[in-house]
Each structure stands twice: as C-alpha cells, then as structure tokens.
C-alpha positions as CSV (number, residue, x, y, z in Angstrom):
1,X,68.8,3.9,29.1
2,X,70.3,5.7,26.2
3,X,69.4,9.3,25.3
4,X,67.9,8.2,22.0
5,X,65.5,5.8,23.8
6,X,64.6,8.5,26.3
7,X,63.6,11.0,23.6
8,X,61.2,8.5,21.9
9,X,59.2,7.7,25.0
10,X,56.0,9.5,25.9
11,X,55.6,10.9,29.4
12,X,53.3,7.9,30.2
13,X,55.9,5.5,28.9
14,X,58.6,7.3,30.9
15,X,56.4,6.9,34.0
16,X,56.0,3.2,33.5
17,X,59.8,2.8,33.0
18,X,60.4,4.7,36.2
19,X,57.8,2.5,38.0
20,X,59.6,-0.6,37.0
21,X,62.9,0.9,38.3
22,X,61.2,2.0,41.5
23,X,59.5,-1.3,42.1
24,X,62.8,-3.1,41.5
25,X,64.4,-0.8,44.1
26,X,61.6,-1.4,46.5
27,X,61.9,-5.2,46.3
28,X,65.6,-5.1,47.0
29,X,65.5,-2.3,49.5
30,X,62.0,-1.7,50.9
31,X,61.2,2.0,51.4
32,X,58.2,4.3,51.3
33,X,56.7,5.6,48.1
34,X,58.2,9.0,48.8
35,X,61.7,7.6,49.4
36,X,61.4,5.6,46.1
37,X,60.3,8.7,44.2
38,X,63.2,10.6,45.7
39,X,65.6,7.9,44.6
40,X,64.2,7.9,41.1
41,X,64.4,11.7,40.9
42,X,67.9,11.8,42.3
43,X,69.2,9.1,39.9
44,X,67.3,10.2,36.8
45,X,66.4,13.9,37.2
46,X,66.0,14.6,33.4
47,X,64.1,11.4,32.8
48,X,62.0,12.0,35.9
49,X,61.1,15.5,34.7
50,X,59.6,14.0,31.5
51,X,57.3,11.6,33.4
52,X,53.6,11.9,34.0
53,X,53.9,12.3,37.8
54,X,50.3,11.4,38.5
55,X,50.6,8.1,36.7
56,X,54.0,7.4,38.2
57,X,52.8,8.1,41.8
58,X,49.5,6.3,41.5
59,X,51.1,3.1,40.2
60,X,53.9,3.2,42.7
61,X,51.6,3.9,45.6
62,X,49.2,1.1,44.8
63,X,52.0,-1.4,43.9
64,X,54.1,-0.7,46.9
65,X,51.1,-0.8,49.2
66,X,50.1,-4.3,48.2
67,X,52.8,-5.8,45.9
68,X,52.3,-9.4,46.8
69,X,48.5,-9.2,46.3
70,X,49.0,-7.6,42.8
71,X,51.5,-10.3,41.9
72,X,49.3,-13.1,43.1
73,X,46.7,-12.2,40.4
74,X,49.0,-14.0,38.0
75,X,49.3,-17.2,40.1
76,X,46.8,-19.3,38.1
77,X,48.4,-18.4,34.8
78,X,52.0,-19.0,35.6
79,X,53.8,-22.3,35.3
80,X,56.5,-20.9,37.6
81,X,56.0,-20.1,41.3
82,X,55.5,-16.4,41.6
83,X,58.4,-15.9,44.1
84,X,60.7,-17.5,41.6
85,X,59.9,-15.0,38.9
86,X,62.8,-12.5,38.7
87,X,62.3,-9.1,40.3
88,X,62.2,-7.2,37.0
89,X,59.4,-9.3,35.6
90,X,57.6,-9.1,39.0
91,X,57.8,-5.3,38.8
92,X,56.4,-5.2,35.2
93,X,53.6,-7.7,36.1
94,X,52.6,-5.8,39.2
95,X,52.6,-2.5,37.3
96,X,50.3,-3.9,34.6
97,X,48.0,-5.4,37.2
98,X,47.6,-2.0,38.9
99,X,46.8,-0.3,35.6
100,X,44.3,-2.9,34.6
101,X,42.4,-2.4,37.8
102,X,42.9,1.3,38.6
103,X,43.6,3.1,35.3
104,X,40.6,2.3,33.1
105,X,41.2,5.2,30.8
106,X,44.2,3.4,29.3
107,X,43.1,0.7,26.9
108,X,44.2,-2.9,27.9
109,X,46.2,-3.4,24.6
110,X,48.2,-0.3,25.5
111,X,49.0,-1.7,29.0
112,X,49.9,-5.1,27.4
113,X,52.2,-3.4,24.8
114,X,53.9,-1.3,27.4
115,X,54.6,-4.4,29.6
116,X,56.1,-6.2,26.6
117,X,58.3,-3.2,25.8
118,X,59.4,-2.9,29.4
119,X,60.3,-6.6,29.5
120,X,62.3,-6.2,26.3
121,X,64.1,-3.1,27.7
122,X,64.8,-4.4,31.3
123,X,64.2,-8.1,31.3
124,X,66.1,-11.2,30.2
125,X,66.4,-12.0,26.5
126,X,63.0,-13.7,26.1
127,X,61.2,-12.5,29.2
128,X,58.9,-10.4,27.1
129,X,57.2,-13.7,25.9
130,X,56.6,-14.8,29.4
131,X,55.3,-11.3,30.5
132,X,53.1,-11.1,27.4
133,X,51.4,-14.4,28.1
134,X,50.6,-13.5,31.7
135,X,49.6,-9.9,31.1
136,X,47.4,-10.9,28.2
137,X,45.6,-13.5,30.4
138,X,45.1,-11.0,33.2
139,X,43.7,-8.5,30.7
140,X,41.2,-11.1,29.4
141,X,40.1,-11.6,33.0
142,X,40.0,-8.0,34.2
143,X,38.8,-6.4,31.0
144,X,37.1,-9.2,29.2
145,X,34.6,-7.0,27.2
146,X,37.3,-4.6,26.1
147,X,39.6,-7.5,25.0
148,X,36.8,-9.2,23.2
149,X,36.1,-6.0,21.2
150,X,39.8,-5.5,20.5
151,X,40.3,-9.0,19.3
152,X,37.2,-8.8,17.1
153,X,38.5,-5.5,15.5
154,X,42.0,-7.0,14.9
155,X,40.6,-10.0,13.1
156,X,38.3,-7.9,10.9
C-alpha cells in the first residue's frame, strides 16, 4: 500500500485493511491471533501503529476462531461454492460478517462500503462487484431494519 493511501485511511479503515491481510495470512499459514498480530506489526509497524487495535483484535479474534462459519453465512447468496472464492475475497467477506454481528455501533452501509473499498484495493479487478452483492445481501438479513431505513433515506 502506498504512503498516500495510508495517510488517507482512518484508524478503523487501517484496522480493516490489516484484518484482511491477517486473515489472508491465517488462511495460507494458520496461526493464533497473537501470532497473526505479531506478523502484522512486524511487517507494517507504522501502518499498525495507526490502527484501532480494539477493532483489529476483535475482528481477528472472532474471524480466526470460526472462519468457516462466518464464511458460510454467504452460502445461500453466492453462485460460487464458498471454498472456490479466492482467499482475499473470503477474508473481506468474513470480516464484514463479523462486523455485522458483533460491531453494531458501525452502520451497515459503512461496513458495506469498507468491504467494497478493500476488494478494490486487494481483490481482482472486478471482485468488488461480487463482494458488494454478497455483503449487501447479508446486511439486509442481519440488519434488516437498519438497511430498510437507509434505503428509504437514500431514495428520498
């Protein structure tokens, strides 16, 4: 990630970016949350220092603890088998699922937007479209009242 991109990101966005990197690392080389956090710190100390550690840790801890279950929440929405989704997209989807369920203080549209931005940053050329579709559907399921209000406001 370029320095210009790093400077524009909020601490929460930095955390989400590190979560995706950490979950990717976890999927290719399973380790504990502490080991993943150490890896992230050692490879990106300046970026890590800008993160919201509580958010970073809580998402990583939940996601690593039950990665496949979080990912399975998208099963009914995906035309692709979940294990065939590339690891970067899996990491983004799992991170968003954790936030929808465990971070109610963050509005669903923010979680969706962050997932899209992460897919644009780390994913394949058009993966953001795929991620957007799945994350939006999960948001409508997990936070239906909030999404209904958001959509009503955006139409008005």
